[in-house]
N, C-alpha and C positions, 0 to 999 in steps of 0.2 A: 390465501397463504402468502407469507412474506417472500418465498422463493419465486412467486409469479412475477415479482417486480425485477428480478434479475434477468435482464433481457439483452445484454451485450455479450457477444461471443468471441471477441478478438482483443481482450484485455491482456497485455503482456506484462509479466512481472520480471524485473531484471535483478539478478542476484550477483553480487561481487564477492568473490572469495579470495583472500590473500593467503598465500602459502610460501614457505621458504623455498628458495631456488637451490639450496644446497651449497651455495658459495657465499653466504653471509648477507644476501639480499632477499628480496621478496618478489613474487610474481602475482599480479592481479588477474584473475580469470572471471569473465562475465558470462553467465548463462542465463537463458530466458526460458520462461514457461508461459504457455497460453492458458488462460482461464476460459473454460467453456460455458460458464454460467456466472455472470457478474453484472454489476451496475456501478456507475460513478455518478454521485449526486453532489451538487453544490451545497456546501455546509453553511456558508454565510460570510460575513466580512472577515478580513484578514487579521484584524487586531481586536483584542479584548482587554478591558481594564481588570487587573487582578492585584489586590493589595497596593493600591495607589500607583500602579505603573502599567504601562501598556505591554502586553505579552503577545507573542505570536500564537495564532490559532489556525486550525486547519481551514483551508479554503474549500476542500472537497473531501468526500469520503468514498472509499471503495467498499462495496458490499458483495459478499460471496458466501457460498455454503462453506462451513468449516471443513468439510471433507474434501473440498475442491483442491486445496493446496496446503502444504505444510510450511508455515511461515517461520522464518528464522531471523536473527539479528543481522544477517548478511544481505537481506532484501533491501534494495536501495531505491528503486524507482518503479513506476507503473506507467505504461504507455497505452494510449487509446486514441484513435481518430486523429493522429498527427500531433497530439499533445503529450507532454511528459509531466508526470507528477512525482514529487519527492515524498517518500514515505517518512512521516514525522512522528509516528507514535506506534504503540503496540497494537496488534490485532485484539479485538474484543468480541467474544461470543456474547452478544447483547443480552440475551435472556437466559444464558446458561442451559439452553435446551438443544444445542447443536443444530439450530435452524439457520441462523444467519450470523456471519462474522463481519465486523466493520473495522476498517483500517483508515486512520486519519492521513490525509494527503495535503500537499501544498503544490499548487500549480507552478511549473517552471517555464513552460513554453506552450 
């Protein structure tokens, strides 16, 4: 089963929420959630040719169960093992069966 490959237990998702401070400005709040069942895999090279130009592609992917976390557009980074990855795409339920969710990442540090 695919979920047998999800063997990391300390993957942290960082969410940034911007709200009004009531005085014409904004406040950014960062919250973190730990995934209890996930994996980060290297996806391949950083660049791809698309329509005669080089475009950015994900360097890694995060895999987890769809029920593990509710993804939103405010999710910004993922951390694991001292490395930080920027979320660069939308979560995808690969087989539309609710078994595994894949999120494209780009390594930052």
